[in-house]
Structure formats: C-alpha cells, structure tokens
N, C-alpha and C positions, 0 to 999 in steps of 0.2 A: 651347874656344878656337877650333877650326876653324869651328864654326857662327857665332861672333861675327864672325869675319873675313869669312864669306860674306855676312852681313847688311850689313856695311859696304860690300862691293863692289856691292851692289844699286844704291846711289846712283850709283856710277860708271857702271854699265851703263845705268841708266835715263836718265841725263844724255846719253849718247852717242845713244841711240835718239831722244830728244826733240829734240836739236839736229841730228842727222844728221852729226855731225862730232866727232872726238876733240879737235880744237882748241877748238871752241866749248864742248864739255862741260868741258874744262879751265878755260876762262875763267869759266864759270858757277860751277865748284866752287872756284876760287881755287888751283888746283894746276897742275903742269906737264902737258903732253900725255903725256910719257913715263910719269908716274904713272898716268894714266887708262888708257893702253894696257896697262900691266903688270897692273893690277888686273882689267881686263876679260879679258885673256888667261888669268890665273890662275883666274878664275871659270869660263871655258870648260873649262880643264883639269880642275878639280874636278868639273864637271858631265858631262865627257866628251861635250860637245855644242857644235857650232858655233852661236853666238848671232848673229853679225854677219857680213855680207858686206862686205868692205872693197875699195874701189877708189880711184883717184886723185881722183874727183869727189865721191863721197858714200859714207857708211856707212849701210847699211840692215840691218834685222833679217831673219833667216831666219824660216821659218814657226815653228820651235821657239822662236826668239828673241822673236818677236812675242807668242806665247802666254806665255812666261816674263815678258816686260815687263808685260803686263797684270796679272799677279799682283804683280810688284814694285812697280808704281805704286800699287796699292791698299795694300800693306804700308807703303810709304814715306809715303803720305798719312795712314794711320791713325796712324803714329808721330808725324807732325807735329801731328795733332790732339791726341795725348796731351800733347805739349809745350804746346799751346794750353790744355788743361784745367788743366795745372799753373800756367800763367800767370794763371789766374783767382785763384789763391791769393795771388799776389804783385802783382796788379793791373798787371802789366807785359806787353805783347804779346811773345810769343816764337814761334819757329818761322818758317814762311814763309807770307805772305799771298798767295794765288793768286787773281787777279781778272781780269775782262775789262771793256772799255769801248768804246763806239763810237770810231772813229778821230778824228773832229773834236773831240768833247767830251773825249775822253781826252787828246788832245795839248794842248789849250788849258787845260783845267781840272784834270783828274785827275793829270797828271804833275807839275805843281808841288806838289799836295798829297802825292803819293807822296814827293817830295823832302823836304818838311817832316816827314812821318811818319817817314822814315828818320833825320832829324836828331834827332827827339824820342825815337825808340825804335830805336836802332842794333842792339839784339839781334834785332830782327825783320827778316827779309828780305822782299822783295816781288817777285813775278812778275806783270807787267802785260801782258796780251795785248790789243792794239788791233785792232779789226775791226768791221765793220758787220753781220756775220752773227751770229745768236744761238747762243752755245755752250750745250751741254747741261749745265745745272748738276746734273742728277741723276746724272751720270756719276761724280761724286765727285772730279773733277780740279780743281774750282774752289770757292773759298769764297764768292765774291761776284761779282755782275755789276752794272755800272752801265748802265742803259738809259734812253734819251732818246726822248721822243715819247709814244705812246699804247700802254699795255700790252695785250697779248692775254691772255685769260683762260687761266690755267694752274694747276698745283698748287704753284706757288712762293709764297713769302712775299715781299711787296714793301712797301717803306717810301718814301713820297714825300719827297724831300729838297730839292726845289726845282722851278723851272719856268723856261720861256723863251719868248720872243716870236719869231715869224718876221717878218723885216723885209725889205721890198723896197728894194734899194739899187742905187746906181750911182756911178760915179766922179765926184768933184766937178769934175775938170778938163774934163768934158763936161756939166756941169750945165745948160747952155743947152738941151740936147736934151730936158730934162724939163719945160720951161716950159709946153708944150701938154698935158701929162698932168694932167687934173683928175678923171678917173674911171677905174676899173679897165678899162673897155672900151677905153680909149685906149692901153693897154699893147701892143696888137698893132702899134703904130707903132714900137716899140723892139726891138732885138735882145735876145732873152732867152737866158740861159745856164741850161740845165736840169740839175738834179742827178739823175743817173741812178741814184744809190743809193736814191732814193725809189721807192715802188711806183707812184705816179702823178705824175711830176714836172711835168706841164703843166696839170693841172686844179687850180684854186684858187678858194676862196670868200672874197671880202672882205666886211667889214661896217663900216658907219660908225656915228657916235654915235647916230643915229636908229634903229639896229638894222635898217637896210636892207641886204639881202644882194645881192652882185654876183658871181655865179659867172662865171669866165672860163676859157677854154681857150686857152693861149698856144702859140706856135710856137717851137721851139727853133732858134736860129741856131748854137748851140754846145752840145754835151753833154759833161759831165764827171762822173765818179763820185766826186769827192773835194771836200768842202767847202773845205778850205784852197786847193786848186787853183782852185776856182771863185772864191774871194775874190781871188786874184792876177789872174785873168783880168778880173774886174770892175774892179779898181784899174788894170789896164792899158788900160781903155776898150773892152774887147771886147764888152760888153753889160751888161745889168742882171740881177740874180738875187735870189732869195728865200733868205735865210740866217738862221740862228739868231743872236740877239742877242749870245750869248757869243762868237761868232766875229768879229763886226763892231764890237763896242762901242768898242774902242780907235781904230779908223780913223774912226769917226763923230765921236768926241771930238776927234780931230786934224784934222777936216775933209778927210780923204783920201777919204771916202765921203760921199754925201748920201742921206738917206732919201727915198724917192719915195712920194707919196701918204700922208703921215703921218696924215691924217684918216680913213684906211681901215686896218683892222686884219685880221689873219689869226688863225685859232685858236691859242690858246696850247698849248704841250706841257709834259709833266711830265718830271721827272728822278727816277729811282727807283733805290734800292738793292734788289736782288733776291737772295734767298737760297734754297737748297734747303729745302723745307718740313720735312723730318725730320732735318736735319743739326744737330748740336751747333754753336752759334754761339760761337766762342771770342772772348775779349776783343780779339784783333787786329782782328777784323772790326768790332765795335762802335766801337772807338777810331778806326779809319780812317773809318768812315761819319760819325761825329760831326765829325771834322776836315773832311771834304768838305762836309758840310752847312753848316758855319760859314765856309767859304772865300769 
C-alpha cells in the first residue's frame, strides 16, 4: 500500500517541477494547492530527502530532486503509454497527448483542432507546447511534433499533412503605396518587416509564371520575432511582410490586407507531423493527426 501511495505522489512532484509552482501544478492536476503541497511533503518525508527548494517567487528542484524527477518523468510517461496501448483495444484515445508546434501555426491552426479533439475525446488530455525551437522528440517527453517549413534530415518519422504558401502582404489602407511595385526589385522602396525567427529573414527568391527567378535582399525597417505580431504591425501600416497564408488568409478575404506582386510566388513550405522513430504510436496520436490533416 505504501508503494502505491508513493507512485501516486510522483505525479504531484513532477507537476511541481515542470510548472515551477505549487499553484500551477494544482491547476494542472485539478486539485487544491494544499493537496499538492501535502503530497510532496509526505514524499520527502518518506524518502528522507529534500526534493524542492521553496521560496516566494519560484519552486525549484534540488540536485537530488532533479535526478529523482528525471526518473519520475520516465515512469509517468511509460504509464501514460500503457494507457495508450490499452486504448488501441477500445479505439478511444486515452491518457495524455503531449505535443509541440510552432507558435504561429500552433496558435492559428493547431489550437482549434485541440479544442475539437477534446470535445470528441474528453477522456484524453492534451499538453500543447508552443515555440519555434525544435524540441528533442527522442527524450521521451513528447508524443508528437508539428513542424512547418522544410524538414532537416533526422532519425525521426515524418508525415506530410499539408502545405502553405508564403505571401507578400501590406495593409489595404495604404494600398496606393504599392502601385509602383511591378517587380521584386522594386520592393526596396517599401518598408519591410523582417521575421527574426527565420534563419535568413532578408534574403528571398521570387519566381513568376515563366519560371524566371528574382533573388532580392531586402532591408529591414522593423524586426519582430513573432508572426502574429508582424501581422498586427502590417495591418497598422508599419510596412510590408512575407507571412504564411494560414496567418493572413482571413485578413486577405476581408480586404484588411492586400497581396503584393501576386504574379510572383515564393517557395511553398510543408506541414509535417513528426514522431520518434522507435516509439510506440498510440491511437491518441493517430487520431489527432487525422483531425489536423482534415482541418
């Protein structure tokens, strides 16, 4: 019985380490802060080890606590996978789907699918981490990564689930500024907003219907590292920018934005579901990817 109680307390301890807060851990677990604190304190008493350093600003793991957390996380993840394997028998996603996606695509496209997934499969929880850095899928902490653009070669399994176009856009309220823009070389006359989350945000190669290429190097009047923030700056008339179609589609349809040089295109990018190569793929992953592909 004591061992069973200890195993249950691992989830409380791991949640505190991952969130850095008893309050946020309680919110994640759906219990009170007092319950989390009591469970972690009891765990420390049973182990006769201080696992956490508590102060008014943040809770952090001690050296022993960090080592213990690494083992706890693996145990809890394996347990969650066990639920996933059982779910294969019932054809219903169970456990927790842990995934990551780029901030822009994750906010606009993935999050609404997560909401639909939760409505359809309320037994399955979701942890969605948004960020533009590539998380290590081989660590075992994630079931799935959604990646946008061009994949680097790796030992991971990838499935292309869609694509996107890169569009040069500006605010419709300053559309008169674009009348003299007939070739990519003319873009130097406009204020350009660079996306600093890209590896080379100023170098672009346009192509027309005759397959003629026009490489241009733009100068940044404004630099921002967030697609949605760039979109707001463009709508405010701060300059023009190159943004993915999924981010600007609605504003183009509503005539808030204008596409500049529509006769010239930029390379299309892919949208991929990426999995660990050797990891069991539970039905929760397959079900979510199918919903995202059809969104």
